[in-house]
C-alpha positions as CSV (number, residue, x, y, z in Angstrom):
1,X,-16.2,89.7,60.2
2,X,-15.0,88.8,63.7
3,X,-16.4,92.1,65.1
4,X,-19.8,91.4,63.5
5,X,-19.8,88.0,65.2
6,X,-19.1,89.5,68.6
7,X,-21.8,92.1,68.0
8,X,-24.3,89.4,67.1
9,X,-23.5,87.5,70.3
10,X,-23.8,90.6,72.4
11,X,-27.1,91.5,70.8
12,X,-28.5,88.0,71.5
13,X,-27.6,88.3,75.2
14,X,-25.4,85.2,75.1
15,X,-22.4,87.1,76.5
16,X,-24.2,88.9,79.3
17,X,-23.6,86.2,81.9
18,X,-20.0,85.9,80.8
19,X,-19.5,89.7,81.2
20,X,-21.1,89.6,84.6
21,X,-18.7,86.8,85.8
22,X,-15.7,88.8,84.5
23,X,-16.9,91.9,86.2
24,X,-17.5,90.1,89.5
25,X,-14.0,88.6,89.3
26,X,-15.4,85.0,89.1
27,X,-13.8,84.4,85.7
28,X,-10.1,85.0,84.8
29,X,-9.5,86.1,81.2
30,X,-5.8,85.7,80.9
31,X,-3.1,83.5,82.3
32,X,-2.9,79.8,83.0
33,X,-6.4,78.2,82.7
34,X,-7.9,81.6,81.8
35,X,-10.8,82.0,79.5
36,X,-8.7,82.9,76.5
37,X,-6.4,79.9,76.9
38,X,-9.4,77.6,77.4
39,X,-11.1,79.0,74.2
40,X,-7.9,78.3,72.3
41,X,-7.8,74.8,73.7
42,X,-11.4,74.1,72.9
43,X,-11.2,75.6,69.4
44,X,-8.1,73.6,68.5
45,X,-9.3,70.3,70.0
46,X,-12.7,70.7,68.2
47,X,-10.8,71.4,64.9
48,X,-8.5,68.3,65.5
49,X,-11.5,66.1,66.2
50,X,-13.2,67.3,63.0
51,X,-10.1,66.7,61.0
52,X,-9.9,63.2,62.3
53,X,-13.5,62.6,61.4
54,X,-12.7,63.8,57.9
55,X,-9.7,61.5,57.7
56,X,-11.6,58.5,58.9
57,X,-14.7,59.2,56.7
58,X,-17.3,59.1,59.5
59,X,-18.3,61.1,62.6
60,X,-17.8,60.0,66.1
61,X,-20.7,57.9,67.3
62,X,-21.8,56.9,63.8
63,X,-23.6,53.5,64.0
64,X,-21.8,52.4,60.8
65,X,-18.3,53.1,62.2
66,X,-17.5,49.3,62.4
67,X,-17.8,49.1,58.6
68,X,-14.8,51.4,58.2
69,X,-11.3,49.9,58.2
70,X,-9.8,52.5,60.4
71,X,-11.1,53.9,63.8
72,X,-10.3,56.3,66.6
73,X,-7.7,55.3,69.1
74,X,-7.9,57.8,71.9
75,X,-5.6,60.8,72.1
76,X,-2.2,61.8,73.4
77,X,-1.2,64.9,75.3
78,X,0.7,67.7,73.7
79,X,1.6,71.1,75.1
80,X,2.0,74.0,72.7
81,X,3.1,77.5,73.3
82,X,0.7,80.2,72.2
83,X,0.5,84.0,72.5
84,X,-1.7,83.4,75.6
85,X,0.6,80.9,77.3
86,X,1.1,77.2,77.2
87,X,-1.9,75.2,76.1
88,X,-2.3,71.5,76.9
89,X,-4.1,69.7,74.1
90,X,-5.5,66.2,73.6
91,X,-4.4,65.3,70.1
92,X,-6.7,62.6,68.7
93,X,-5.2,59.6,66.9
94,X,-6.4,56.7,64.7
95,X,-5.5,53.0,64.9
96,X,-3.7,52.9,61.6
97,X,-1.6,56.0,62.4
98,X,-2.6,57.7,59.1
99,X,-4.0,60.9,60.8
100,X,-1.6,63.8,60.4
101,X,-3.0,66.9,62.1
102,X,-2.4,70.1,60.1
103,X,-3.9,72.4,62.7
104,X,-1.2,71.5,65.2
105,X,1.5,69.7,63.0
106,X,3.5,66.9,64.4
107,X,6.8,68.2,65.9
108,X,5.5,71.7,66.3
109,X,5.7,73.2,69.8
110,X,4.5,76.7,69.1
111,X,1.3,77.9,67.6
112,X,1.2,80.5,64.8
113,X,1.5,84.0,66.2
114,X,4.2,83.4,68.8
115,X,7.0,83.5,66.3
116,X,5.7,86.8,65.1
117,X,5.6,88.1,68.6
118,X,9.2,87.1,69.2
119,X,10.3,88.7,65.9
120,X,8.5,91.9,66.8
121,X,10.1,92.0,70.3
122,X,13.5,91.4,68.7
123,X,13.0,94.1,66.1
124,X,12.1,96.4,68.9
125,X,15.5,96.0,70.3
126,X,15.0,93.4,73.0
127,X,17.8,90.9,73.6
128,X,17.1,87.1,73.5
129,X,17.4,87.0,77.3
130,X,14.9,89.9,77.6
131,X,12.5,88.2,75.2
132,X,12.7,85.0,77.3
133,X,12.0,86.9,80.5
134,X,9.1,88.9,78.8
135,X,7.4,85.7,77.5
136,X,7.6,84.0,80.9
137,X,6.4,87.0,82.8
138,X,3.6,88.2,80.5
139,X,2.4,85.2,78.6
140,X,3.5,82.4,80.9
141,X,5.3,80.5,78.2
142,X,8.8,79.3,78.8
143,X,10.8,79.1,75.5
144,X,14.5,78.5,75.7
145,X,17.0,81.1,74.5
146,X,18.2,78.7,71.9
147,X,14.7,78.4,70.4
148,X,14.3,82.2,70.5
149,X,17.7,82.6,68.8
150,X,16.7,80.0,66.1
151,X,13.5,82.0,65.4
152,X,15.3,85.4,65.1
153,X,18.2,83.9,63.1
154,X,15.8,82.5,60.5
155,X,14.3,86.0,60.0
156,X,17.8,87.7,60.2
157,X,19.0,85.5,57.3
158,X,16.1,86.5,55.1
159,X,16.6,90.2,56.0
160,X,20.3,90.0,55.2
161,X,19.7,88.4,51.9
162,X,17.1,91.0,51.0
163,X,19.7,93.7,51.9
164,X,22.3,92.1,49.6
165,X,19.8,91.8,46.8
166,X,18.7,95.4,47.2
167,X,22.3,96.7,47.2
168,X,23.0,94.6,44.1
169,X,19.9,96.0,42.4
170,X,20.8,99.6,43.4
171,X,24.3,99.1,42.0
172,X,26.0,99.5,45.3
173,X,29.0,97.3,46.2
174,X,28.5,96.1,49.7
175,X,30.3,93.0,51.1
176,X,28.0,90.5,52.8
177,X,30.4,90.8,55.8
178,X,29.2,94.4,56.1
179,X,25.9,93.1,57.3
180,X,27.5,90.8,59.8
181,X,27.0,87.6,57.8
182,X,29.9,86.1,55.8
183,X,27.5,83.3,54.5
184,X,25.5,85.7,52.2
């Protein structure tokens, strides 16, 4: 489906100028303030604004907005880590404080996909320190070793539990301590 969308944009000629700018070095694709990061920002902010409109029951600029009990109340800044680096967002809010964004949940500091990348690097044999350095050097996202450890530990607990369940199912006696976790 996504490939079809790109093919349709290419066929229409919409991407020709963009490709020319990339080829000429006038447009940076990756890194801080690169095109990919800005597309992520624009897409998320558009989705957040649409979710707020849905929550309020009217679109921004609607002449009948004053008839509704709740209204828009600006935005607040939030930086989230993504697979393309840190993205600074303007999270919209409402006067009553009833808007709870699901696209970028309150309290979350990472977008979906980054956890999977960390787990993949860990499964590939990288240490927590190596992962921290890799994310800083390649993606431009600074995530603490403690956060990386929490992410890998969550997955490790699930894997260990599956190992214990499999061994039980297979009729093997294996102590949970064998897997390095006395809590299983």
